[in-house]
C-alpha positions in Angstrom: 14.6 59.7 -72.4 18.1 58.7 -71.4 18.8 59.0 -67.7 21.8 61.2 -66.7 24.8 59.3 -65.4 25.3 58.8 -61.7 28.5 60.8 -61.2 30.6 59.3 -58.4 34.0 60.6 -59.6 34.3 63.3 -56.9 32.3 65.4 -54.5 33.5 68.5 -56.5 31.0 67.7 -59.3 28.0 69.0 -57.4 25.8 71.7 -58.9 24.4 74.5 -56.7 20.8 74.0 -55.8 18.2 76.5 -57.0 18.0 78.0 -53.5 21.8 78.4 -53.4 21.8 80.0 -56.9 19.2 82.4 -55.7 21.2 83.3 -52.6 24.3 83.9 -54.8 22.4 86.0 -57.3 21.0 88.2 -54.5 24.3 88.5 -52.6 25.4 92.0 -51.5 28.9 92.5 -53.0 31.8 94.9 -53.1 35.5 94.9 -54.0 37.1 92.2 -51.8 40.7 93.3 -52.6 39.7 96.6 -50.9 38.1 94.6 -48.1 34.7 95.9 -49.1 32.7 92.8 -50.0 30.2 92.4 -47.1 29.4 88.8 -48.0 33.0 87.7 -48.2 33.6 89.4 -44.8 30.6 87.6 -43.4 31.9 84.3 -44.6 35.4 84.9 -43.3 33.9 85.8 -39.9 31.6 82.8 -39.9 34.5 80.5 -40.8 36.8 81.9 -38.1 34.1 81.5 -35.5 33.3 77.9 -36.7 37.0 77.0 -36.3 37.7 79.0 -33.2 40.3 81.2 -34.8 40.8 85.0 -34.8 40.4 85.5 -38.6 40.0 83.7 -41.9 40.7 84.5 -45.6 38.5 83.4 -48.5 40.4 81.6 -51.3 39.3 80.3 -54.7 40.5 76.8 -54.0 41.7 74.4 -51.3 45.0 74.1 -53.1 45.5 77.9 -52.7 44.5 77.8 -49.1 47.0 75.0 -48.4 49.8 76.7 -50.3 49.2 80.1 -48.6 49.5 78.3 -45.3 52.8 76.8 -46.2 54.0 80.2 -47.3 52.9 81.7 -44.0 54.8 79.2 -41.9 58.0 78.5 -43.8 60.9 80.2 -45.6 63.0 78.9 -48.5 65.2 76.1 -47.4 62.8 74.9 -44.7 61.2 71.4 -44.5 57.7 70.3 -43.8 56.6 66.9 -42.5 53.5 65.3 -44.1 52.1 62.0 -45.3 53.4 60.6 -48.6 49.8 60.5 -49.8 48.8 63.9 -48.6 47.1 66.4 -50.9 49.8 69.1 -50.3 52.5 66.7 -51.4 50.8 64.5 -54.1 48.2 66.7 -55.8 49.3 70.3 -55.7 51.6 70.3 -58.6 54.8 70.5 -56.6 53.7 73.8 -55.0 55.7 73.2 -51.9 58.9 73.4 -53.8 57.8 75.7 -56.7 56.2 78.4 -54.7 58.2 78.4 -51.4 61.5 76.6 -52.0 60.5 74.1 -49.2 61.3 70.4 -49.1 58.9 67.7 -47.8 59.9 64.9 -45.6 57.2 62.3 -46.1 56.0 59.3 -44.1 53.5 56.6 -45.1 51.3 56.7 -42.1 48.5 54.2 -41.6 46.2 54.8 -44.6 48.0 58.2 -44.7 47.3 59.1 -41.1 50.5 60.0 -39.4 51.2 58.8 -35.8 53.5 60.4 -33.3 55.7 57.4 -33.1 56.4 57.5 -36.8 57.5 61.2 -36.9 58.9 61.7 -33.3 62.5 61.6 -34.5 61.9 63.5 -37.8 63.0 66.9 -36.6 66.4 67.8 -38.1 69.1 68.9 -35.6 70.3 72.5 -35.5 73.1 72.0 -38.0 74.2 74.4 -40.7 74.4 71.5 -43.1 70.7 70.7 -42.7 67.3 72.1 -43.6 65.2 73.6 -40.8 62.2 71.4 -40.0 59.4 73.9 -39.6 55.9 72.6 -40.3 53.7 69.6 -39.8 50.8 69.2 -42.3 48.0 66.8 -41.6 44.9 66.0 -43.7 41.5 65.3 -42.2 39.7 63.5 -43.6 42.5 61.9 -45.5 41.5 61.5 -49.2 44.0 59.0 -50.4 43.6 57.1 -47.1 40.0 56.2 -48.0 38.4 59.3 -46.4 39.4 58.1 -43.0 39.1 60.4 -40.0 42.3 61.2 -38.2 41.7 60.1 -34.5 41.5 63.2 -32.4 43.8 61.6 -29.8 46.5 61.3 -32.4 46.1 64.9 -33.5 46.5 66.1 -29.9 49.6 64.0 -29.4 51.3 65.3 -32.5 50.3 68.9 -31.8 51.7 68.8 -28.2 55.0 67.3 -29.6 55.1 69.9 -32.4 54.8 72.7 -29.8 57.7 71.2 -27.8 59.7 71.1 -31.0 58.7 74.6 -32.0 57.0 73.4 -35.2 54.0 75.0 -36.7 50.9 72.9 -37.5 48.6 73.1 -40.5 45.5 71.2 -41.2 44.3 70.5 -44.7 40.7 70.2 -43.7 39.2 70.2 -47.2 36.7 67.6 -45.9 36.9 68.6 -42.2 33.1 68.8 -41.9 32.9 65.2 -43.0 35.2 64.4 -40.1 33.0 66.5 -37.8 29.9 64.7 -38.8 31.5 61.2 -38.7 33.2 61.7 -35.3 30.9 64.1 -33.4 34.0 66.2 -32.6 33.2 69.9 -33.2 35.2 71.7 -35.9 36.7 74.1 -33.3 38.1 71.2 -31.3 39.8 69.8 -34.4 41.1 73.2 -35.3 42.4 74.2 -31.9 45.5 71.9 -32.3 46.6 73.7 -35.5 48.0 77.1 -36.2 46.2 77.3 -39.5 43.2 75.3 -40.9 42.0 75.1 -44.5 38.4 74.2 -45.2 36.7 73.6 -48.5 33.2 74.6 -49.4 33.0 73.1 -52.9 33.3 69.4 -52.0 30.7 67.7 -49.8 29.1 71.0 -48.8 28.1 71.6 -52.4 29.1 75.2 -53.1 30.4 75.8 -56.6 33.7 77.5 -55.7 35.8 78.4 -52.7 37.8 77.5 -49.6 39.1 79.4 -46.6 42.1 79.5 -44.5 41.8 80.4 -40.8 44.3 81.2 -38.1 45.6 84.1 -36.0 44.9 87.6 -37.1 48.7 88.1 -37.7 48.9 84.9 -39.8 45.9 85.9 -41.8 47.4 89.3 -42.6 50.3 87.5 -44.1 48.0 85.0 -45.8 46.1 87.8 -47.5 49.4 89.1 -49.0 50.3 85.6 -50.2 46.8 85.1 -51.7 47.4 88.2 -53.8 50.8 86.9 -54.8 49.3 83.7 -56.1 46.6 85.5 -58.1 43.8 84.9 -55.6 42.8 88.5 -55.1 39.1 88.6 -56.1 36.8 91.5 -56.6 33.0 91.0 -56.3 33.5 87.6 -54.8 30.5 87.8 -52.5 28.6 86.0 -55.3 30.8 83.0 -54.5 30.9 83.5 -50.8 27.1 83.5 -50.7 27.2 79.9 -51.9 29.6 78.9 -49.2 27.5 80.6 -46.5 24.4 78.8 -47.8 26.3 75.5 -47.7 27.4 76.1 -44.1 23.9 76.9 -43.1 22.2 74.0 -44.8 24.5 71.2 -46.0 26.6 70.1 -43.0 24.3 67.7 -41.2 23.2 66.0 -44.4 26.8 64.8 -44.9 25.7 61.8 -42.8 23.6 60.7 -45.8 26.7 60.8 -48.0 28.5 58.6 -45.5 25.7 56.1 -45.4 25.5 56.0 -49.2 29.3 55.4 -49.4 28.9 52.4 -47.1 26.3 50.9 -49.4 28.6 51.4 -52.4 31.4 49.8 -50.5 29.3 46.7 -49.8 28.5 46.5 -53.5 32.2 46.7 -54.5 33.1 44.0 -51.9 30.5 41.7 -53.4 32.4 41.6 -56.6 35.2 39.0 -56.8 38.4 40.8 -57.6 37.4 44.1 -56.0 38.4 44.9 -52.4 38.4 48.0 -50.3 41.8 49.5 -50.3 41.7 51.4 -47.1 39.6 49.4 -44.7 36.0 50.2 -43.6 34.5 53.3 -45.1 34.1 56.1 -42.6 33.0 59.1 -44.6 32.1 59.7 -48.3 35.1 58.1 -50.1 35.3 54.6 -51.3 38.8 53.5 -52.6 38.8 50.2 -54.4 41.7 47.9 -55.3 41.2 46.0 -58.6 42.7 42.5 -58.9 44.7 42.3 -62.2 42.9 39.0 -62.9 39.7 40.9 -63.2 41.1 43.8 -65.3 42.4 47.3 -64.8 40.8 50.2 -63.1 40.4 52.0 -66.4 38.5 48.9 -67.8 36.2 48.8 -64.8 35.6 52.5 -65.0 34.8 52.2 -68.8 32.4 49.4 -68.1 30.6 51.3 -65.4 30.5 54.4 -67.6 28.8 52.4 -70.4 26.1 51.5 -67.9 25.6 55.1 -66.6 27.9 55.1 -63.5 31.0 57.4 -63.4 33.9 56.5 -61.1 37.5 57.7 -61.1 40.4 55.5 -62.1 43.2 56.9 -60.0 45.9 54.3 -60.6 46.4 51.3 -62.8 44.6 49.1 -60.3 42.8 51.7 -58.1 39.3 53.1 -58.3 37.5 55.8 -56.3 33.8 56.4 -55.8 32.6 59.5 -54.0 29.1 60.3 -52.7 27.8 63.8 -52.5 24.9 66.2 -52.5 23.8 65.3 -56.0 23.7 61.5 -55.4 20.4 60.2 -54.0 19.6 56.9 -52.3 17.9 55.8 -55.5 21.1 56.6 -57.4 23.2 54.6 -54.9 20.9 51.6 -55.2 21.0 51.7 -59.0 24.8 52.1 -59.0 25.2 49.3 -56.5 23.2 47.0 -58.6 25.3 47.8 -61.7 28.5 47.4 -59.7 27.4 43.9 -58.5 27.0 42.8 -62.1 30.7 43.3 -62.8 32.2 40.0 -64.0 35.1 39.0 -66.3 32.5 38.0 -68.8 30.7 41.3 -68.6 33.9 43.2 -69.0 34.8 41.2 -72.1 31.6 42.3 -73.8 32.1 45.3 -76.1 29.8 48.1 -75.0 28.9 51.5 -76.2 30.3 54.2 -74.0 27.5 56.0 -72.1 
């Protein structure tokens, strides 16, 4: 019998466990748009408590949570500050401009992590010719930066500056629990420096669907309106919320396994001549790899690995990403690592049947 491929393309590919499916099937539900779904209400309360905020709103996706937050904090013609590789800027289909009429002022950061020195002079003067700088958006962990954890000291410094400048702060914490596990800093401590925080349940936590946005009660009242505007008003959504609650109860501490597995994969990639880690040492569950053109392209490497039962993502002409998650075991990582180490120019030149 052919073994299933080892899927390292993303931590969004996880399947709910049997126990999670059972919890979802048995969830008590109601109409969430009417505010009557008890499981959604429980998830929102649990998320708000976890992040030390007054309230939270359940959303179908992390992109919606981020976009709602931008809508809460800005008005058309405003400007937000973010990293040039941040998810809100790079991977949300231009929603900053399309939904809200807001412009983005971007900075490269160090592996995408902004520092205060880089943005301290970014606030536009009070001038009728200029946009109003209104919001700072940070991402933790930073996906395109190799899953690195934003140092808490840097977050605090930016937040204190933002308050002095009367700027709002939003955290794209899609993988915030990875940052919590990797750093030992509690979720509420990360969140206290932001006006709004988005968290995703369908990545490393292993739920099939869902994110949440947390903040003040007033901000979440506005967020609920904007969620409806974007088509995110759900009905018997407790079936989905039950999966997220299950994940929060059982899948947080085990993220440390994913981080350890990612480091093993990183070692395997580094053992191949022509492959290097793009963003320095691996801190969490993401491994970004730069491919030397002399070895081939990212697509060629990905196709070769696929033919041997390992799926990775080609996210640029010379860039690969591998991501560990709930459905990848230590045995899977060992097998994938062995296959990765066999990459050579000669092996890539051999025509193979796609797995």
